[in-house]
C-alpha positions in Angstrom: -15.1 33.0 -29.1 -11.7 32.2 -30.5 -10.7 29.0 -32.2 -8.8 27.9 -29.1 -11.9 28.5 -26.9 -13.9 25.9 -28.7 -11.7 22.9 -28.0 -11.2 24.1 -24.4 -15.0 24.0 -24.1 -15.2 20.6 -25.6 -12.4 19.2 -23.4 -14.1 20.6 -20.3 -17.4 18.9 -21.4 -15.7 15.5 -21.8 -13.1 15.6 -19.0 -13.8 13.6 -15.9 -14.2 15.4 -12.6 -10.7 16.2 -11.1 -10.9 14.7 -7.6 -7.5 16.2 -6.9 -8.5 19.8 -7.5 -7.8 21.9 -4.4 -6.2 18.8 -2.7 -3.4 19.5 -0.2 -1.8 16.2 -1.5 -2.0 17.0 -5.2 1.8 17.2 -5.4 2.0 13.5 -4.8 0.2 12.9 -8.1 2.9 14.8 -10.0 5.7 12.6 -8.9 7.2 9.6 -10.7 6.4 6.1 -9.4 9.8 5.6 -7.7 9.4 8.9 -5.8 5.9 8.0 -4.8 7.1 4.7 -3.3 9.9 6.4 -1.4 7.5 9.0 -0.1 5.1 6.3 1.0 7.8 4.4 2.8 9.2 7.5 4.5 5.7 8.6 5.6 5.1 5.2 7.2 8.5 5.4 9.0 7.8 8.8 10.4 4.2 8.1 11.3 5.0 5.0 13.2 8.0 6.6 15.0 5.7 9.4 16.1 3.5 6.6 17.6 6.5 5.0 19.4 6.5 2.0 17.2 9.9 0.7 16.2 10.5 0.8 12.4 13.6 0.3 10.4 15.0 -0.4 6.8 13.8 1.4 3.8 17.0 1.8 1.8 16.7 1.2 -2.0 19.1 -1.7 -1.7 17.4 -3.4 1.3 15.7 -6.6 0.5 12.7 -5.5 2.6 11.0 -2.1 2.4 10.3 -1.8 6.2 10.7 -3.7 9.4 8.2 -3.1 12.2 9.3 -4.9 15.3 10.7 -8.0 13.8 8.2 -8.3 10.9 9.2 -7.5 7.3 6.9 -5.4 5.1 6.6 -4.9 1.4 5.1 -1.5 0.9 3.1 -0.3 -2.2 1.8 3.2 -2.5 -0.9 4.4 -4.9 -3.1 7.5 -5.4 -6.9 7.3 -5.5 -8.3 7.2 -9.0 -11.5 8.9 -10.2 -13.4 5.6 -9.9 -12.6 5.4 -6.1 -10.0 2.7 -6.5 -6.3 2.3 -6.0 -4.0 0.3 -8.3 -1.0 -1.1 -6.4 1.7 -2.1 -8.9 4.6 -4.4 -8.9 3.5 -6.7 -6.1 6.0 -9.5 -6.0 5.6 -12.9 -4.5 9.2 -13.9 -4.9 10.5 -11.5 -2.3 10.9 -12.3 1.4 8.4 -10.4 3.5 5.8 -11.1 6.1 3.2 -8.5 5.2 2.1 -6.6 2.1 1.3 -3.1 3.1 -0.7 -0.9 0.7 -0.8 2.8 1.4 -3.5 4.8 -0.4 -3.1 8.5 -0.9 -6.5 10.3 -1.3 -7.1 14.0 -2.0 -7.7 14.7 1.6 -7.0 11.5 3.5 -4.6 8.6 3.7 -5.7 5.0 4.0 -4.1 1.6 4.2 -4.6 -2.2 3.9 -2.3 -4.9 5.3 -2.3 -8.6 4.5 0.0 -11.5 5.4 2.1 -12.6 2.5 0.5 -16.0 2.5 -2.9 -14.4 1.9 -1.7 -12.4 -1.2 -1.5 -15.3 -3.7 -4.8 -16.6 -2.4 -6.4 -13.2 -3.5 -7.3 -12.2 0.0 -5.6 -8.9 -0.5 -7.4 -8.5 -3.8 -7.3 -10.1 -7.2 -3.7 -10.4 -8.5 -3.3 -9.4 -12.1 -0.1 -9.9 -14.0 1.7 -6.6 -14.9 2.7 -8.0 -18.3 1.3 -10.8 -20.4 3.2 -14.0 -20.2 5.2 -13.2 -17.0 4.5 -14.3 -13.5 6.9 -12.1 -11.5 5.1 -8.8 -10.8 1.4 -8.3 -10.2 -1.0 -5.4 -9.6 -3.8 -5.4 -7.0 -6.8 -3.1 -7.3 -8.5 -2.0 -4.1 -11.7 0.0 -3.5 -11.4 2.9 -1.2 -14.3 1.4 0.9 -12.1 -1.7 1.5 -9.2 0.3 3.1 -8.7 1.5 6.6 -8.1 5.1 7.9 -4.4 5.7 8.6 -5.3 6.9 12.1 -6.0 3.2 13.0 -2.6 1.9 11.9 -0.7 2.1 15.2 -3.3 0.2 17.0 -3.8 -2.3 14.2 0.0 -3.0 14.2 0.2 -3.3 18.0 -2.7 -5.8 18.1 -1.7 -7.7 14.9 2.1 -7.9 15.4 2.3 -8.4 19.1 -0.3 -11.1 19.3 -0.1 -12.9 15.9 2.3 -15.9 15.8 4.7 -16.2 12.9 5.5 -19.2 10.9 8.0 -21.3 12.9 7.2 -19.5 16.2 6.9 -21.9 19.1 3.3 -22.6 20.1 2.0 -21.4 23.5 2.6 -23.5 26.6 0.6 -26.8 26.5 1.0 -27.1 22.7 4.0 -28.8 21.1 3.5 -28.1 17.5 4.8 -25.1 15.6 2.6 -22.4 14.1 1.8 -22.9 10.4 1.6 -19.1 9.8 
């Protein structure tokens, strides 16, 4: 045994299991955060277009990451951690969007969660934690894998949610005069 072999053995004894070993998506983990976000947004665009769902936006200078039908989406992408959770960073409440969309990249699967913007500050998407002490602009949301949905269900979820759910300010159905509260 060489002097280098000893620390290698000790490191292997103390290193957590690598859930990304032999993963077809391991390349995602090697990217910087900006690239991860861009890949997540482009994946959603292509995936929805393949399902004949209209999607637009996505430029770095756009105020909204994506539009699906007429709804605005803020997209956050994260990889699965060893403790079976995702940490979605830089969730902002000061931006104009209708839904927060969290895309989770797993070693062998892709999952998602989607919440109306009004539900986010009420912690229905998960507990908001400030990204930095003393500021109230960007937050992180941690989600368990078990609380996310398989990506294969996304087209149907969007069709049901976005074509039947009223938006704030939408006119109420016939027989009701008030406006939806959203």
